[in-house]
NUGUVEX-104167 format. One record per residue: x, y, z of N, C-alpha, C, O, CB in turn; residue in one letter; residue number from 0. Coordinates in pm, 1 decimal. Glycine has a CB too. Example, Ala and Ser with C-alpha at 12.3 -4.5 7.8 and 13.67 -1.06 7.14 Angstrom:
% NUGUVEX-104167
(atom (1319.0; -569.0; 780.0); (1230.0; -450.0; 780.0); (1320.0; -330.0; 780.0); (1423.6; -331.9; 846.5); (1130.8; -447.3; 904.6); A; 0)
(atom (1285.0; -225.0; 708.0); (1367.0; -106.0; 714.0); (1290.0; 3.0; 787.0); (1340.9; 113.8; 803.9); (1408.4; -59.8; 572.5); S; 1)
% end
This chain:
% NUGUVEX-104167
(atom (10864.1; -12220.6; 8688.3); (10720.4; -12204.7; 8688.0); (10656.8; -12244.6; 8555.4); (10534.8; -12258.0; 8546.3); (10685.4; -12063.2; 8720.2); M; 0)
(atom (10737.7; -12263.3; 8454.8); (10682.6; -12296.4; 8324.3); (10605.3; -12426.9; 8330.5); (10659.1; -12529.9; 8371.2); (10793.6; -12305.6; 8219.8); D; 1)
(atom (10479.2; -12422.4; 8290.3); (10399.6; -12544.4; 8284.0); (10439.0; -12626.7; 8163.1); (10435.5; -12749.7; 8167.5); (10250.2; -12511.6; 8279.6); N; 2)
(atom (10476.0; -12560.6; 8056.2); (10517.9; -12628.7; 7934.4); (10643.0; -12558.4; 7883.2); (10642.5; -12437.9; 7858.1); (10403.9; -12629.1; 7826.1); K; 3)
(atom (10748.6; -12634.8; 7868.4); (10871.9; -12576.6; 7816.4); (10867.2; -12575.5; 7663.9); (10783.2; -12640.7; 7601.9); (10996.0; -12655.2; 7867.0); T; 4)
(atom (10958.7; -12500.4; 7606.1); (10969.9; -12497.7; 7459.7); (10994.6; -12639.4; 7407.5); (10935.1; -12680.6; 7308.0); (11084.6; -12401.9; 7414.4); I; 5)
(atom (11082.0; -12713.2; 7474.8); (11113.4; -12850.0; 7431.2); (10988.2; -12938.1; 7434.2); (10965.0; -13016.3; 7342.1); (11223.7; -12911.3; 7520.7); A; 6)
(atom (10908.4; -12925.3; 7539.4); (10784.3; -13003.7; 7547.5); (10688.1; -12965.5; 7435.8); (10622.6; -13051.7; 7377.2); (10716.6; -12983.5; 7684.2); E; 7)
(atom (10680.0; -12837.4; 7406.9); (10591.3; -12792.0; 7299.4); (10638.2; -12845.2; 7163.7); (10556.6; -12883.8; 7080.0); (10584.9; -12637.9; 7296.5); L; 8)
(atom (10769.6; -12846.9; 7142.8); (10822.4; -12903.5; 7017.8); (10792.6; -13053.3; 7008.9); (10761.2; -13104.4; 6901.3); (10974.7; -12879.0; 7007.4); H; 9)
(atom (10802.4; -13123.0; 7121.4); (10768.0; -13266.4; 7121.7); (10619.3; -13286.1; 7092.0); (10581.4; -13379.8; 7021.7); (10803.9; -13330.8; 7258.3); R; 10)
(atom (10535.7; -13197.4; 7145.7); (10392.2; -13204.0; 7115.0); (10369.2; -13187.9; 6965.0); (10290.9; -13261.3; 6904.9); (10314.4; -13095.2; 7193.0); N; 11)
(atom (10437.8; -13091.8; 6905.9); (10423.7; -13068.1; 6761.8); (10465.0; -13192.4; 6684.2); (10396.1; -13234.8; 6591.4); (10508.6; -12946.4; 6717.4); A; 12)
(atom (10577.0; -13249.7; 6722.8); (10626.6; -13369.5; 6654.9); (10526.6; -13484.1; 6666.7); (10501.0; -13555.1; 6569.4); (10762.5; -13411.7; 6713.0); E; 13)
(atom (10470.5; -13501.8; 6785.4); (10374.1; -13611.0; 6805.2); (10244.8; -13588.4; 6726.5); (10171.5; -13683.2; 6698.2); (10341.8; -13626.1; 6954.0); S; 14)
(atom (10217.5; -13463.2; 6691.5); (10099.6; -13430.8; 6610.6); (10131.2; -13435.4; 6461.0); (10044.4; -13409.7; 6377.5); (10045.9; -13292.2; 6648.4); M; 15)
(atom (10256.2; -13468.4; 6428.2); (10295.7; -13474.6; 6287.9); (10316.2; -13338.3; 6224.6); (10303.4; -13322.9; 6103.2); (10193.1; -13549.7; 6210.3); G; 16)
(atom (10348.3; -13238.9; 6307.2); (10365.9; -13102.0; 6258.7); (10512.8; -13065.8; 6247.2); (10595.6; -13111.0; 6326.3); (10295.4; -13003.5; 6350.8); L; 17)
(atom (10543.8; -12984.8; 6149.2); (10677.1; -12925.9; 6137.1); (10671.3; -12785.3; 6194.9); (10573.7; -12713.1; 6174.7); (10726.2; -12923.9; 5987.8); S; 18)
(atom (10775.8; -12746.9; 6266.7); (10786.4; -12611.6; 6321.9); (10911.1; -12548.6; 6263.1); (11020.5; -12604.2; 6272.8); (10791.6; -12612.6; 6479.5); V; 19)
(atom (10894.0; -12432.4; 6202.2); (11006.4; -12362.5; 6140.1); (11005.6; -12215.7; 6179.8); (10900.1; -12156.7; 6203.1); (11001.5; -12376.4; 5986.8); M; 20)
(atom (11124.0; -12158.4; 6187.1); (11137.8; -12014.6; 6210.8); (11160.0; -11945.8; 6076.9); (11235.5; -11993.3; 5992.0); (11255.2; -11983.8; 6309.8); S; 21)
(atom (11092.8; -11833.8; 6060.6); (11103.1; -11756.9; 5936.7); (11101.4; -11608.3; 5968.8); (11059.8; -11566.7; 6077.0); (10988.2; -11792.8; 5839.2); R; 22)
(atom (11146.7; -11530.8; 5874.3); (11140.8; -11385.6; 5886.0); (10999.2; -11341.9; 5848.5); (10968.5; -11320.3; 5731.3); (11248.7; -11315.9; 5794.7); D; 23)
(atom (10914.1; -11329.5; 5949.4); (10774.9; -11289.7; 5927.4); (10760.3; -11139.7; 5952.4); (10842.6; -11080.0; 6021.8); (10678.7; -11370.3; 6019.4); L; 24)
(atom (10656.7; -11079.2; 5896.5); (10631.9; -10937.0; 5924.5); (10618.2; -10913.0; 6074.7); (10577.9; -11002.8; 6148.6); (10504.6; -10888.8; 5851.3); P; 25)
(atom (10651.3; -10793.0; 6119.5); (10653.8; -10761.3; 6262.6); (10517.7; -10776.0; 6330.8); (10511.7; -10787.5; 6453.2); (10703.9; -10620.8; 6282.1); R; 26)
(atom (10410.6; -10775.9; 6255.7); (10278.7; -10789.9; 6318.0); (10229.4; -10934.9; 6318.9); (10115.8; -10961.7; 6358.0); (10177.8; -10702.2; 6245.5); D; 27)
(atom (10314.4; -11027.7; 6276.1); (10277.1; -11169.6; 6274.9); (10382.1; -11248.5; 6353.0); (10497.5; -11259.0; 6311.4); (10264.3; -11223.7; 6128.0); I; 28)
(atom (10339.9; -11303.8; 6466.6); (10431.9; -11382.4; 6549.7); (10440.1; -11527.1; 6504.0); (10544.8; -11590.9; 6515.2); (10388.8; -11377.4; 6695.4); C; 29)
(atom (10330.1; -11577.7; 6453.0); (10327.6; -11716.7; 6410.3); (10208.7; -11745.0; 6321.2); (10112.0; -11668.9; 6316.5); (10325.4; -11808.7; 6530.1); G; 30)
(atom (10218.4; -11856.3; 6250.7); (10112.3; -11900.0; 6159.9); (10098.8; -12050.8; 6168.3); (10196.6; -12122.2; 6190.4); (10141.2; -11855.6; 6013.8); L; 31)
(atom (9976.7; -12098.1; 6150.6); (9953.5; -12242.0; 6140.3); (9888.4; -12270.6; 6006.3); (9790.3; -12206.4; 5968.7); (9864.9; -12294.0; 6257.6); Y; 32)
(atom (9943.5; -12367.1; 5934.8); (9890.7; -12409.3; 5805.0); (9846.4; -12554.6; 5817.6); (9928.9; -12646.0; 5817.7); (9997.8; -12392.0; 5690.5); D; 33)
(atom (9715.3; -12574.8; 5828.3); (9660.8; -12709.1; 5849.1); (9688.4; -12799.7; 5729.3); (9718.6; -12917.9; 5745.7); (9510.2; -12701.7; 5875.3); D; 34)
(atom (9678.0; -12744.6; 5611.1); (9696.9; -12825.1; 5489.8); (9837.5; -12884.7; 5481.7); (9855.4; -12998.7; 5438.9); (9669.9; -12740.2; 5366.0); R; 35)
(atom (9936.0; -12806.3; 5523.2); (10075.0; -12851.6; 5515.5); (10129.3; -12901.8; 5649.5); (10246.0; -12939.6; 5659.8); (10162.1; -12739.3; 5464.9); H; 36)
(atom (10042.9; -12901.6; 5752.7); (10084.2; -12943.9; 5887.6); (10212.1; -12871.4; 5929.9); (10311.9; -12932.5; 5968.0); (10106.0; -13097.4; 5892.3); K; 37)
(atom (10204.5; -12739.1; 5921.4); (10321.8; -12655.0; 5941.0); (10290.9; -12538.6; 6034.4); (10187.4; -12473.0; 6022.8); (10372.7; -12602.8; 5806.8); L; 38)
(atom (10382.7; -12514.9; 6126.6); (10377.4; -12396.2; 6212.0); (10499.7; -12312.5; 6179.1); (10612.8; -12361.1; 6182.7); (10372.7; -12433.8; 6365.4); I; 39)
(atom (10475.7; -12186.4; 6147.2); (10584.6; -12091.9; 6124.3); (10590.0; -11995.8; 6241.9); (10488.1; -11939.9; 6282.6); (10565.9; -12014.7; 5989.7); L; 40)
(atom (10708.9; -11977.2; 6295.7); (10730.7; -11882.1; 6404.5); (10824.8; -11773.2; 6355.7); (10921.6; -11800.8; 6284.9); (10788.2; -11952.9; 6530.9); L; 41)
(atom (10796.3; -11650.8; 6393.3); (10884.0; -11539.7; 6355.6); (11021.2; -11561.1; 6418.6); (11032.0; -11595.9; 6536.2); (10823.6; -11402.8; 6400.0); A; 42)
(atom (11124.7; -11540.1; 6339.9); (11259.9; -11563.8; 6391.7); (11307.3; -11453.5; 6486.3); (11413.5; -11465.9; 6547.3); (11357.5; -11576.7; 6276.6); D; 43)
(atom (11231.4; -11348.1; 6498.7); (11269.4; -11237.2; 6587.0); (11206.7; -11247.8; 6726.4); (11226.4; -11158.4; 6808.8); (11229.2; -11105.3; 6523.5); W; 44)
(atom (11132.4; -11354.0; 6754.4); (11068.7; -11369.9; 6885.5); (11171.5; -11399.2; 6994.6); (11268.8; -11471.0; 6971.6); (10964.6; -11482.1; 6880.6); L; 45)
(atom (11148.8; -11342.8; 7113.8); (11231.9; -11382.7; 7227.7); (11177.0; -11514.3; 7283.7); (11076.3; -11565.2; 7234.4); (11234.4; -11270.6; 7338.7); N; 46)
(atom (11241.7; -11569.0; 7385.1); (11203.3; -11701.4; 7436.5); (11059.7; -11705.6; 7488.8); (10986.5; -11800.6; 7460.6); (11298.2; -11743.0; 7547.3); Q; 47)
(atom (11018.9; -11603.6; 7564.5); (10881.4; -11602.1; 7616.7); (10780.8; -11592.4; 7503.0); (10679.8; -11662.7; 7502.4); (10861.7; -11484.8; 7714.7); R; 48)
(atom (10808.6; -11505.5; 7407.1); (10718.7; -11490.4; 7292.8); (10711.8; -11619.9; 7212.3); (10604.7; -11661.2; 7167.8); (10764.7; -11374.2; 7202.9); Q; 49)
(atom (10826.4; -11682.5; 7194.5); (10832.1; -11807.1; 7117.1); (10750.3; -11916.8; 7185.4); (10674.9; -11988.8; 7119.9); (10978.7; -11853.1; 7099.3); R; 50)
(atom (10765.6; -11928.9; 7316.2); (10691.2; -12029.2; 7393.1); (10540.6; -12006.4; 7381.0); (10464.6; -12099.5; 7354.5); (10733.5; -12025.8; 7541.3); R; 51)
(atom (10499.3; -11882.7; 7400.7); (10356.1; -11851.2; 7395.1); (10300.0; -11868.8; 7254.3); (10190.0; -11921.2; 7236.8); (10331.5; -11708.0; 7443.1); C; 52)
(atom (10375.3; -11825.1; 7154.9); (10328.9; -11835.7; 7016.4); (10321.1; -11981.1; 6972.4); (10225.1; -12020.8; 6906.3); (10421.4; -11757.4; 6922.7); T; 53)
(atom (10420.5; -12060.1; 7008.2); (10417.5; -12201.5; 6971.0); (10298.4; -12271.3; 7036.3); (10228.8; -12349.0; 6970.9); (10549.1; -12271.1; 7011.6); L; 54)
(atom (10274.6; -12244.8; 7162.5); (10159.2; -12303.3; 7231.1); (10029.9; -12261.3; 7160.8); (9941.7; -12343.8; 7136.8); (10156.4; -12260.3; 7380.3); C; 55)
(atom (10019.8; -12134.2; 7128.8); (9902.0; -12079.1; 7060.9); (9878.4; -12150.3; 6927.0); (9766.5; -12191.6; 6896.8); (9918.9; -11926.9; 7038.4); H; 56)
(atom (9983.4; -12163.6; 6848.7); (9969.0; -12227.1; 6717.0); (9939.5; -12376.8; 6729.7); (9867.9; -12432.9; 6646.7); (10096.3; -12206.0; 6633.7); E; 57)
(atom (9993.7; -12441.2; 6832.1); (9961.4; -12582.9; 6855.0); (9813.4; -12601.5; 6887.9); (9753.0; -12702.0; 6850.4); (10047.7; -12639.6; 6969.0); L; 58)
(atom (9756.5; -12506.1; 6956.7); (9613.4; -12514.5; 6987.6); (9531.6; -12496.9; 6859.5); (9431.6; -12565.9; 6839.7); (9573.2; -12407.2; 7093.0); I; 59)
(atom (9573.8; -12405.0; 6773.0); (9507.5; -12395.2; 6642.0); (9516.2; -12529.9; 6569.6); (9418.8; -12575.8; 6510.1); (9571.9; -12282.2; 6555.1); H; 60)
(atom (9632.8; -12591.6; 6575.5); (9653.1; -12720.2; 6507.3); (9563.9; -12828.8; 6567.2); (9505.2; -12909.1; 6494.7); (9800.9; -12762.8; 6515.9); A; 61)
(atom (9554.5; -12830.3; 6699.3); (9471.5; -12930.8; 6766.9); (9326.9; -12924.9; 6717.8); (9260.2; -13027.5; 6704.4); (9476.1; -12910.5; 6919.2); K; 62)
(atom (9280.5; -12803.9; 6691.5); (9141.8; -12784.7; 6647.4); (9127.7; -12778.5; 6494.9); (9017.1; -12763.6; 6442.9); (9086.3; -12657.5; 6708.3); H; 63)
(atom (9240.0; -12790.0; 6424.0); (9239.6; -12779.3; 6277.0); (9169.9; -12650.8; 6232.5); (9087.1; -12651.2; 6141.4); (9169.8; -12902.3; 6213.5); H; 64)
(atom (9205.4; -12541.6; 6298.9); (9142.3; -12413.0; 6267.8); (9170.6; -12371.1; 6124.0); (9281.6; -12388.5; 6073.7); (9191.3; -12304.5; 6364.5); D; 65)
(atom (9068.5; -12315.6; 6058.4); (9080.8; -12280.4; 5916.9); (9160.1; -12152.9; 5889.0); (9199.6; -12129.9; 5774.7); (8945.5; -12265.9; 5858.6); P; 66)
(atom (9184.1; -12070.6; 5988.5); (9260.8; -11947.8; 5967.2); (9181.8; -11824.2; 6003.6); (9058.8; -11825.9; 6009.0); (9305.6; -11938.3; 5823.8); G; 67)
(atom (9254.4; -11717.6; 6028.3); (9193.6; -11592.7; 6074.5); (9098.2; -11531.9; 5972.0); (9001.0; -11466.0; 6008.8); (9301.5; -11492.7; 6108.3); C; 68)
(atom (9125.7; -11553.9; 5844.5); (9044.0; -11493.3; 5740.6); (8915.3; -11567.9; 5711.6); (8836.5; -11525.2; 5627.2); (9122.5; -11482.7; 5616.3); G; 69)
(atom (8893.3; -11678.0; 5780.1); (8774.4; -11758.4; 5752.6); (8652.7; -11703.2; 5826.2); (8662.6; -11610.4; 5906.4); (8798.4; -11904.4; 5792.3); S; 70)
(atom (8539.5; -11762.3; 5796.9); (8413.0; -11724.5; 5859.9); (8419.6; -11741.7; 6012.0); (8354.5; -11668.0; 6086.1); (8297.9; -11808.4; 5802.2); Q; 71)
(atom (8497.8; -11838.5; 6057.6); (8505.2; -11869.4; 6200.5); (8632.3; -11816.4; 6266.5); (8659.6; -11847.4; 6382.5); (8496.7; -12018.8; 6220.8); Y; 72)
(atom (8709.4; -11737.4; 6193.7); (8839.9; -11692.6; 6240.7); (8840.5; -11625.8; 6376.3); (8922.3; -11660.0; 6461.7); (8896.7; -11600.4; 6143.5); G; 73)
(atom (8750.5; -11530.9; 6397.9); (8748.4; -11456.6; 6523.9); (8714.1; -11547.7; 6641.5); (8774.1; -11537.7; 6748.6); (8648.1; -11341.5; 6515.9); L; 74)
(atom (8618.3; -11635.2; 6620.6); (8578.2; -11729.6; 6725.1); (8693.2; -11824.9; 6758.7); (8720.2; -11852.4; 6875.7); (8453.7; -11809.7; 6680.8); K; 75)
(atom (8760.0; -11874.4; 6655.5); (8874.8; -11964.2; 6675.2); (8985.5; -11893.2; 6751.7); (9047.6; -11951.3; 6840.7); (8928.3; -12015.1; 6539.6); C; 76)
(atom (9009.7; -11768.7; 6716.9); (9116.7; -11693.2; 6781.7); (9086.7; -11670.7; 6929.7); (9175.7; -11684.3; 7013.7); (9137.1; -11558.8; 6711.2); E; 77)
(atom (8963.5; -11636.8; 6961.8); (8926.2; -11617.5; 7102.8); (8944.5; -11746.6; 7182.1); (9000.5; -11745.9; 7291.7); (8780.1; -11569.2; 7114.0); R; 78)
(atom (8896.8; -11857.0; 7125.6); (8911.6; -11986.5; 7192.8); (9059.4; -12020.0; 7211.5); (9100.9; -12066.4; 7317.7); (8841.1; -12098.2; 7112.2); R; 79)
(atom (9136.3; -11996.2; 7108.9); (9278.7; -12028.6; 7113.0); (9351.1; -11945.3; 7219.0); (9436.2; -11997.3; 7291.1); (9342.4; -12005.7; 6975.2); C; 80)
(atom (9318.4; -11818.6; 7228.5); (9382.3; -11733.6; 7329.3); (9345.9; -11778.7; 7470.5); (9431.0; -11778.4; 7559.4); (9341.9; -11586.8; 7309.1); R; 81)
(atom (9221.3; -11817.0; 7491.6); (9180.5; -11868.2; 7623.6); (9257.3; -11995.6; 7657.6); (9312.3; -12008.8; 7766.9); (9027.8; -11895.5; 7626.9); R; 82)
(atom (9260.3; -12088.4; 7563.4); (9326.8; -12216.6; 7588.6); (9477.2; -12199.6; 7608.2); (9538.0; -12271.5; 7687.5); (9300.4; -12313.2; 7473.5); E; 83)
(atom (9536.9; -12105.5; 7537.0); (9680.1; -12078.7; 7554.3); (9706.8; -12029.1; 7695.9); (9799.2; -12076.1; 7762.3); (9730.0; -11974.8; 7450.3); T; 84)
(atom (9626.1; -11934.6; 7741.7); (9643.3; -11881.4; 7877.2); (9628.1; -11992.1; 7981.1); (9706.3; -12000.0; 8075.9); (9541.6; -11769.0; 7904.4); A; 85)
(atom (9528.4; -12076.7; 7963.4); (9506.4; -12185.9; 8058.9); (9617.3; -12290.7; 8053.7); (9650.1; -12352.0; 8155.3); (9372.2; -12252.2; 8031.9); L; 86)
(atom (9674.1; -12310.9; 7936.8); (9780.9; -12410.3; 7922.6); (9912.1; -12362.6; 7984.2); (9990.6; -12443.2; 8034.1); (9802.3; -12443.3; 7775.5); A; 87)
(atom (9935.6; -12232.4; 7980.7); (10066.2; -12180.9; 8022.5); (10070.3; -12122.0; 8163.7); (10178.4; -12100.7; 8218.7); (10110.1; -12077.0; 7926.4); L; 88)
(atom (9954.6; -12095.9; 8221.9); (9952.4; -12034.4; 8355.4); (9870.2; -12122.1; 8449.0); (9752.8; -12149.2; 8423.8); (9893.7; -11889.2; 8350.0); I; 89)
(atom (9933.0; -12165.4; 8556.0); (9858.5; -12243.3; 8655.5); (9795.9; -12146.9; 8756.5); (9853.8; -12042.4; 8786.1); (9951.8; -12347.2; 8727.7); S; 90)
(atom (9679.9; -12180.6; 8808.8); (9614.9; -12093.3; 8907.9); (9702.0; -12068.8; 9031.4); (9703.2; -11958.4; 9085.8); (9482.2; -12154.1; 8951.0); P; 91)
(atom (9773.4; -12170.0; 9074.8); (9859.1; -12155.3; 9193.3); (9971.6; -12056.0; 9164.9); (9997.7; -11965.9; 9244.6); (9918.0; -12292.3; 9235.9); V; 92)
(atom (10037.8; -12073.5; 9050.3); (10146.0; -11981.9; 9013.9); (10094.1; -11839.3; 8997.1); (10157.8; -11743.4; 9040.5); (10214.3; -12028.7; 8884.7); D; 93)
(atom (9978.2; -11826.8; 8933.9); (9921.3; -11693.3; 8914.0); (9895.4; -11625.7; 9048.4); (9933.6; -11510.5; 9069.0); (9790.6; -11701.7; 8832.4); Y; 94)
(atom (9830.9; -11697.2; 9139.0); (9801.0; -11640.0; 9270.2); (9926.1; -11597.9; 9344.6); (9929.5; -11493.4; 9409.5); (9723.8; -11739.0; 9353.5); G; 95)
(atom (10028.7; -11680.7; 9334.2); (10153.7; -11650.3; 9403.1); (10219.3; -11523.9; 9346.4); (10258.7; -11434.9; 9421.8); (10250.1; -11769.1; 9392.5); M; 96)
(atom (10230.8; -11516.4; 9213.3); (10298.8; -11399.7; 9156.1); (10215.2; -11273.0; 9168.9); (10269.9; -11162.9; 9175.3); (10331.7; -11424.7; 9009.5); V; 97)
(atom (10084.2; -11287.6; 9172.8); (10001.0; -11168.6; 9192.0); (10027.3; -11108.0; 9329.9); (10033.1; -10986.0; 9345.1); (9850.7; -11203.6; 9176.0); E; 98)
(atom (10043.1; -11194.0; 9429.0); (10073.4; -11144.7; 9564.0); (10214.3; -11086.9; 9571.9); (10235.0; -10978.9; 9627.3); (10057.7; -11257.4; 9666.7); Q; 99)
(atom (10309.4; -11158.6; 9517.0); (10449.3; -11114.9; 9524.8); (10469.5; -10981.3; 9453.9); (10533.8; -10891.3; 9507.9); (10542.1; -11221.0; 9463.9); I; 100)
(atom (10415.2; -10968.3; 9333.6); (10439.1; -10849.0; 9251.8); (10324.9; -10748.1; 9258.0); (10323.2; -10650.8; 9182.7); (10462.0; -10889.3; 9108.4); Y; 101)
(atom (10229.6; -10771.6; 9347.9); (10119.5; -10678.2; 9373.3); (10051.4; -10631.1; 9245.0); (10018.5; -10513.4; 9230.1); (10170.6; -10558.4; 9450.3); E; 102)
(atom (10031.0; -10725.1; 9152.9); (9959.1; -10694.2; 9030.0); (10041.8; -10629.9; 8920.6); (9987.0; -10594.0; 8816.4); (9847.3; -10606.2; 9061.2); G; 103)
(atom (10172.9; -10614.0; 8940.4); (10258.8; -10554.8; 8837.1); (10263.5; -10649.9; 8717.0); (10326.3; -10755.6; 8721.8); (10403.7; -10527.0; 8892.5); N; 104)
(atom (10196.6; -10610.1; 8611.3); (10178.2; -10696.3; 8494.5); (10309.7; -10743.9; 8434.7); (10326.0; -10862.8; 8407.2); (10099.1; -10623.7; 8389.3); T; 105)
(atom (10402.7; -10652.8; 8414.7); (10529.9; -10689.2; 8352.0); (10605.0; -10793.3; 8435.3); (10649.0; -10895.5; 8382.8); (10617.3; -10564.3; 8332.6); W; 106)
(atom (10619.0; -10766.9; 8564.3); (10692.8; -10858.8; 8651.1); (10622.3; -10994.8; 8661.0); (10687.3; -11099.3; 8664.0); (10709.4; -10797.6; 8791.2); M; 107)
(atom (10490.8; -10991.9; 8666.1); (10415.2; -11117.3; 8672.3); (10437.1; -11199.4; 8545.6); (10460.8; -11320.0; 8552.3); (10264.9; -11089.2; 8692.2); M; 108)
(atom (10429.0; -11133.9; 8430.8); (10446.7; -11204.0; 8303.2); (10586.6; -11264.8; 8294.1); (10602.4; -11379.3; 8251.5); (10422.6; -11107.9; 8184.8); A; 109)
(atom (10686.9; -11188.7; 8333.8); (10824.4; -11239.6; 8330.0); (10838.2; -11361.4; 8420.9); (10895.0; -11463.0; 8380.9); (10924.8; -11129.6; 8372.1); V; 110)
(atom (10786.9; -11351.2; 8541.9); (10797.3; -11461.8; 8637.3); (10723.5; -11586.7; 8588.4); (10769.4; -11699.0; 8609.0); (10742.1; -11419.2; 8773.1); E; 111)
(atom (10609.8; -11565.8; 8524.1); (10530.5; -11678.4; 8473.0); (10584.3; -11731.5; 8339.9); (10543.5; -11838.5; 8294.7); (10384.9; -11636.1; 8456.2); L; 112)
(atom (10674.8; -11657.5; 8277.8); (10731.8; -11701.1; 8150.0); (10636.3; -11685.0; 8033.5); (10641.2; -11761.4; 7937.0); (10774.2; -11844.4; 8159.3); G; 113)
(atom (10548.4; -11584.6; 8042.6); (10450.6; -11560.8; 7936.3); (10458.2; -11415.5; 7891.0); (10526.0; -11333.0; 7952.2); (10307.3; -11595.2; 7984.2); V; 114)
(atom (10388.1; -11386.7; 7783.9); (10378.9; -11249.1; 7736.5); (10271.0; -11175.3; 7815.4); (10187.1; -11236.8; 7881.4); (10348.3; -11244.9; 7584.3); T; 115)
(atom (10274.9; -11045.0; 7807.5); (10171.5; -10964.7; 7873.1); (10034.5; -10997.8; 7813.7); (9934.2; -10997.0; 7885.0); (10202.1; -10812.9; 7858.4); I; 116)
(atom (10029.9; -11026.6; 7684.4); (9902.9; -11062.8; 7619.6); (9844.4; -11190.1; 7680.5); (9724.9; -11195.7; 7709.4); (9923.2; -11081.7; 7468.1); Q; 117)
(atom (9927.2; -11291.4; 7699.9); (9878.1; -11417.2; 7758.2); (9833.0; -11393.4; 7902.1); (9730.7; -11446.8; 7944.8); (9988.2; -11527.4; 7753.4); V; 118)
(atom (9908.2; -11314.2; 7976.1); (9868.2; -11281.3; 8113.1); (9735.3; -11205.5; 8113.2); (9648.4; -11232.9; 8196.0); (9977.9; -11197.6; 8182.9); L; 119)
(atom (9719.6; -11112.0; 8022.6); (9593.7; -11036.2; 8013.0); (9477.0; -11127.9; 7977.6); (9366.7; -11112.3; 8030.0); (9606.1; -10924.1; 7907.8); S; 120)
(atom (9501.8; -11222.4; 7889.5); (9397.0; -11318.7; 7853.9); (9357.5; -11403.1; 7975.1); (9239.7; -11432.8; 7995.0); (9444.3; -11410.0; 7738.7); D; 121)
(atom (9456.2; -11441.2; 8055.4); (9428.1; -11519.4; 8176.4); (9345.3; -11436.1; 8274.8); (9248.5; -11484.7; 8333.2); (9560.3; -11566.6; 8243.2); Y; 122)
(atom (9385.1; -11311.6; 8291.6); (9310.2; -11222.8; 8381.4); (9167.1; -11203.3; 8332.5); (9074.1; -11196.8; 8412.9); (9380.5; -11086.6; 8393.3); R; 123)
(atom (9149.5; -11194.0; 8201.6); (9015.0; -11179.3; 8145.6); (8930.6; -11303.1; 8175.8); (8811.6; -11292.4; 8205.2); (9021.9; -11155.3; 7993.4); Q; 124)
(atom (8993.3; -11420.0; 8168.1); (8922.9; -11544.0; 8203.5); (8875.5; -11540.2; 8348.8); (8762.4; -11578.1; 8379.2); (9014.3; -11666.4; 8180.9); L; 125)
(atom (8962.7; -11494.5; 8437.3); (8925.5; -11484.0; 8578.5); (8809.5; -11387.0; 8596.3); (8715.4; -11414.1; 8670.8); (9045.9; -11438.8; 8663.1); L; 126)
(atom (8816.9; -11275.1; 8528.0); (8711.3; -11174.1; 8536.0); (8579.0; -11230.0; 8481.9); (8474.3; -11216.9; 8545.3); (8752.0; -11047.1; 8457.5); Y; 127)
(atom (8585.8; -11292.3; 8364.4); (8464.8; -11347.0; 8301.2); (8399.1; -11455.7; 8385.9); (8277.1; -11472.1; 8384.2); (8498.7; -11403.3; 8163.8); D; 128)
(atom (8481.1; -11529.2; 8459.7); (8426.3; -11637.5; 8542.4); (8380.6; -11588.0; 8679.4); (8327.6; -11665.1; 8759.4); (8530.1; -11747.5; 8559.9); S; 129)
(atom (8401.3; -11459.3; 8705.9); (8357.6; -11402.1; 8832.7); (8452.7; -11427.0; 8947.9); (8419.3; -11400.3; 9063.3); (8224.7; -11455.6; 8867.8); G; 130)
(atom (8571.4; -11478.3; 8917.3); (8668.8; -11508.2; 9022.4); (8729.1; -11380.5; 9079.7); (8756.5; -11372.9; 9199.5); (8779.8; -11598.5; 8968.2); V; 131)
(atom (8749.5; -11281.2; 8995.2); (8806.2; -11155.8; 9044.6); (8749.2; -11038.8; 8966.2); (8686.6; -11055.9; 8861.6); (8960.1; -11157.4; 9034.7); C; 132)
(atom (8772.2; -10921.2; 9018.6); (8723.4; -10798.5; 8957.1); (8842.2; -10724.1; 8898.3); (8948.9; -10718.2; 8959.5); (8646.8; -10709.8; 9060.1); V; 133)
(atom (8823.8; -10667.5; 8780.0); (8933.7; -10592.7; 8716.8); (8948.9; -10456.6; 8778.9); (9036.2; -10379.7; 8738.6); (8910.7; -10578.3; 8566.6); Q; 134)
% end
């Protein structure tokens, strides 16, 4: 069901001229994007689903050359990035199928879709905001 595999995401990074490295980051930081150095750092403690979602998220920051969370536009950039990550990793068809199969069980849906609960929640928020479904 994965729309984008880890390998595809790494190829995307390479085609954008970005380096991706794993590092021992603090537990509250899954990944970082440094536009100046064209570098994405991923926490070395991430599992495969977390790594996939975080890499996709950081690639979207890179695509937009986001200045960072501490900047004047940080919150806006982060919201946009979370929306785009959810849309990039979850297809509407797959979402509809797993919602029916798992009857809305968030954990099982996220596992089946290969995403984190956060990415799934962001996708659900998009559906709610667009009026497609009710929370």
